[in-house]
BAMAR-764073 format. One record per residue (C-alpha): y, x, z. Coordinates in nm, 4 decimals, padded with zeros to 6 digits. Each point is the difference from the previous one (the first is absolute). Layout:
BEGIN
<node Y="Y" X="X" Z="Z"/>
...
//
This chain:
BEGIN
<node Y="-01.1611" X="-06.5121" Z="-02.5037"/>
<node Y="00.2567" X="-00.2559" Z="-00.1244"/>
<node Y="00.1861" X="-00.2221" Z="00.2349"/>
<node Y="00.2180" X="-00.2942" Z="-00.0453"/>
<node Y="00.2671" X="-00.0199" Z="00.0890"/>
<node Y="00.0785" X="00.3739" Z="-00.0021"/>
<node Y="00.2381" X="-00.0250" Z="00.3012"/>
<node Y="-00.1556" X="-00.1902" Z="00.2772"/>
<node Y="00.1598" X="-00.3600" Z="00.0376"/>
<node Y="-00.1040" X="-00.0978" Z="00.3526"/>
<node Y="00.2443" X="-00.3396" Z="-00.0287"/>
<node Y="-00.2517" X="-00.1258" Z="-00.3055"/>
<node Y="-00.3095" X="00.1621" Z="00.1176"/>
<node Y="00.0259" X="00.0208" Z="00.3742"/>
<node Y="-00.3421" X="00.1407" Z="00.0933"/>
<node Y="-00.0320" X="00.2909" Z="-00.2156"/>
<node Y="00.3455" X="00.0101" Z="-00.1917"/>
<node Y="-00.2083" X="-00.0038" Z="-00.3264"/>
<node Y="-00.1821" X="-00.2649" Z="-00.2112"/>
<node Y="-00.3554" X="00.1005" Z="00.0587"/>
<node Y="-00.1110" X="-00.1786" Z="-00.3142"/>
<node Y="00.1832" X="00.2321" Z="-00.2168"/>
<node Y="-00.0434" X="00.3180" Z="00.1933"/>
<node Y="-00.3115" X="00.1796" Z="-00.0754"/>
<node Y="-00.1717" X="00.3437" Z="-00.0595"/>
<node Y="-00.2357" X="00.1213" Z="-00.2339"/>
<node Y="-00.2859" X="00.2560" Z="00.0796"/>
<node Y="-00.1206" X="00.2766" Z="-00.2145"/>
<node Y="00.0768" X="00.0717" Z="-00.3825"/>
<node Y="00.1763" X="-00.3593" Z="-00.0311"/>
<node Y="00.2288" X="00.0907" Z="00.2737"/>
<node Y="00.0869" X="00.3408" Z="-00.1657"/>
<node Y="00.0760" X="-00.1708" Z="-00.3275"/>
<node Y="00.2065" X="-00.2745" Z="00.1769"/>
<node Y="00.2149" X="00.2775" Z="00.1812"/>
<node Y="00.0440" X="00.1829" Z="-00.3274"/>
<node Y="00.1102" X="-00.3219" Z="-00.1820"/>
<node Y="00.2434" X="-00.0810" Z="00.2764"/>
<node Y="00.1400" X="00.3624" Z="00.0208"/>
<node Y="00.0808" X="00.0062" Z="-00.3771"/>
<node Y="00.1149" X="-00.3594" Z="-00.0011"/>
<node Y="00.2600" X="00.0943" Z="00.2842"/>
<node Y="00.1125" X="00.3214" Z="-00.1821"/>
<node Y="00.0574" X="-00.1950" Z="-00.3308"/>
<node Y="00.2213" X="-00.2381" Z="00.1926"/>
<node Y="00.1590" X="00.2543" Z="00.1918"/>
<node Y="00.1088" X="00.1818" Z="-00.3282"/>
<node Y="00.1099" X="-00.3504" Z="-00.1551"/>
<node Y="-00.1838" X="00.0608" Z="-00.3151"/>
<node Y="00.0192" X="-00.2828" Z="-00.2467"/>
<node Y="-00.1597" X="-00.3104" Z="00.1491"/>
<node Y="00.0049" X="00.1084" Z="00.3562"/>
<node Y="00.1214" X="-00.3281" Z="00.1411"/>
<node Y="-00.2993" X="-00.1681" Z="-00.1670"/>
<node Y="-00.2629" X="00.1644" Z="00.2300"/>
<node Y="-00.0851" X="-00.1485" Z="00.3523"/>
<node Y="00.1126" X="00.1678" Z="00.2857"/>
//
């Protein structure tokens, strides 16, 4: 499951607090790989390894 924005913004998106066009979930194996990719991207950014600021949040 990916959500945008990460923290709900009820001023900009009054009904749900999120942009429903950019919030989605993947089912099955594709969802597993997406979750894995997001996990390792977050860890890379958290460790502030080279080029961490170039990766999207």
